[in-house]
C-alpha positions in Angstrom: 123.9 111.5 112.0 127.7 111.7 112.3 127.5 112.5 116.0 125.6 109.3 116.7 128.6 107.3 115.3 130.7 108.5 118.2 128.4 106.7 120.7 128.5 103.2 119.0 131.6 102.6 121.0 129.5 102.7 124.2 127.5 99.6 123.2 128.8 96.5 125.0 128.4 94.6 121.7 130.9 96.8 119.8 134.5 95.7 119.4 135.6 99.2 120.4 133.8 98.8 123.8 135.4 95.4 124.4 138.8 96.8 123.6 138.4 99.8 125.9 137.1 97.5 128.7 140.1 95.2 128.4 142.6 98.0 128.7 142.4 97.9 132.5 144.4 94.6 132.4 147.4 96.5 131.0 147.8 98.0 134.4 147.6 94.7 136.4 150.4 92.3 136.9 150.4 88.6 137.9 153.2 87.8 140.3 154.0 84.1 140.5 156.6 82.1 142.5 156.1 84.1 145.7 157.4 82.8 149.0 154.6 81.5 151.2 155.8 84.2 153.7 155.3 87.1 151.3 152.4 89.2 152.3 150.7 92.2 150.7 152.9 94.8 152.5 156.1 93.2 151.3 154.7 93.0 147.7 153.6 96.6 147.8 156.9 97.8 149.1 158.8 95.9 146.4 156.6 97.1 143.5 155.7 100.6 144.9 159.1 102.0 143.8 157.9 101.8 140.2 154.8 103.9 140.6 151.5 104.5 142.3 149.7 101.3 143.2 145.9 100.9 143.2 145.7 97.4 144.7 147.9 94.6 145.9 146.5 91.1 146.5 148.2 87.9 147.7 145.9 85.0 147.0 145.4 82.7 150.1 143.8 79.4 150.7 140.3 79.8 152.1 140.6 77.0 154.6 144.2 77.4 156.0 144.6 81.2 155.2 148.1 80.5 153.9 149.4 82.1 150.7 149.1 80.1 147.5 152.3 81.6 146.2 150.9 84.1 143.8 149.3 87.5 143.7 148.4 90.6 141.7 149.6 94.2 141.7 147.6 96.9 139.9 149.2 100.3 139.0 147.5 103.6 138.1 149.7 103.9 135.0 150.4 101.5 132.1 153.9 102.9 131.8 154.7 102.2 135.5 153.2 98.7 135.0 155.5 98.0 132.0 158.6 99.3 133.9 157.8 97.2 137.0 157.3 94.1 134.8 160.7 94.6 133.1 162.5 95.3 136.3 161.0 92.7 138.6 160.5 89.7 136.4 163.1 87.0 137.5 164.2 89.1 140.5 164.5 87.7 144.1 161.8 88.6 146.6 161.8 87.0 150.0 164.3 84.4 148.9 162.4 83.3 145.8 162.8 84.3 142.1 159.5 85.7 141.1 157.7 85.6 137.7 156.0 88.7 136.6 153.5 88.9 133.6 150.5 90.9 132.6 147.4 89.6 134.3 144.7 88.3 131.9 141.0 88.3 132.6 139.2 85.0 132.4 
């Protein structure tokens, strides 16, 4: 019976499952205040010095294709994410002071 208790965490209704599912957001950063000229290559180069990056996304307008001035960077490591947040928040990138926070789902 005790071995079955280990698998309760696999149920989507369990708090443990929801906690584990939300842990991915600890590796993803929201980057605000980007220059409209900042692209994904520039963002990756700026944040890549802090660790291995899984994904970089600059959000663009669907009609014009121009940047909306924000994006996301996802790291492989929570430690690298935390260091990048500390080091890059408030720094200048492409002539603009950027805001860096943890990304939240929802």
